[in-house]
C-alpha positions, -999 to +999 in steps of 0.1 A: +666+106-575+659+110-539+628+128-529+639+162-516+616+162-486+613+125-476+641+101-466+640+065-478+619+076-508+629+078-544+613+102-569+607+091-605+597+117-630+580+105-662+570+123-693+557+115-728+590+123-745+575+151-764+561+178-742+576+187-708+542+197-694+533+160-694+558+154-666+545+135-636+565+125-606+560+095-583+574+093-548+582+056-542+594+040-509+626+021-513+620-003-485+591-026-476+570-025-445+596-046-426+625-023-437+639-046-464+650-032-497+625-035-525+641-051-556+644-028-585+623-050-608+595-049-583+598-011-580+596-008-618+565-031-620+549-012-591+555+021-609+539+007-641+509-003-619+507+031-602+509+049-635+482+027-650+459+034-620+466+071-619+436+092-630+435+127-645+418+138-612+448+123-592+471+144-614+450+176-611+448+173-573+484+163-567+508+188-550+534+204-573+572+204-569+593+235-573+592+230-611+554+227-612+554+189-617+526+170-601+539+146-574+519+115-567+527+096-534+529+060-546+537+045-512+504+027-508+507+013-544+542+001-539+535-016-506+503-031-520+524-045-549+550-059-526+524-076-505+505-090-536+524-086-569+503-076-599+525-079-629+516-068-665+525-085-698+553-059-703+569-072-670+567-108-682+582-099-716+610-079-700+618-108-676+619-133-704+642-111-726+664-102-697+672-138-690+690-140-723+705-105-725+742-101-727+761-111-696+774-082-675+805-102-670+826-102-702+848-130-689+817-153-689+803-151-725+767-161-729+759-195-744+728-181-760+723-145-772+691-126-775+687-112-810+651-100-808+616-107-796+581-106-808+549-104-788+526-129-805+496-121-783+488-112-747+499-146-735+529-157-756+561-141-768+588-154-792+624-148-784+650-150-812+683-165-800+715-177-814+749-189-801+783-173-804+792-199-830+762-190-852+781-162-870+757-150-898+732-178-896+696-168-888+686-172-851+661-197-838+628-188-821+614-200-788+578-194-778+574-187-741+543-182-719+535-148-705+505-160-686+497-192-667+466-214-671+445-191-650+455-161-670+478-145-644+509-129-658+540-152-654+573-137-642+603-160-641+604-182-671+641-178-665+645-215-658+645-218-696+678-200-697+693-228-677+675-257-694+678-245-730+715-253-736+707-289-725+676-290-747+697-278-777+717-311-774+688-329-792+657-328-770+646-295-785+638-309-819+607-327-806+593-292-796+597-278-831+567-260-845+555-264-880+554-226-887+572-202-911+588-172-894+609-151-917+630-139-887+644-173-878+652-207-892+631-227-867+606-221-839+603-242-808+573-242-786+582-242-749+548-230-737+535-266-729+569-278-719+571-251-692+536-259-680+547-295-674+578-286-655 
């Protein structure tokens, strides 16, 4: 929702889902320092960073809105994020899964469908995929990196979405892992493959 007292600023109110008195509001600019719109994914990632950096003291000292909810001005955090993105593992996992989520255009059915995911550790996730022709067959798994060689969180393994249908034509078999996963019939390791791209 828009901030009631500031133009060009959105207000996001979060709570723990249990107790309303845990509500906390963040005022976030919707444009960058040059007046360009900030992408929604960047705003969400910046909000996660602002929330992670928010201390109890920040909450205690924050002004309150008409409902008594503390309001944190996240302008500096958002602009800092836009200038130098600082993604978290959750951002990387979301980006990887979103690349295979159902198409918003029903006239263009997805070649591959996301059936689930598993965070294997802080640097690798496994997506479970199938095709529209799979019917009741178990999906297959692909392991994707969430961090690069230096340990920085990787956003944008979406190139896999484009390359995977081609890999399924036979190239993928050489990337098969010798592991048992009860959630799929085969697992393919794309971590090193992506590092070489």
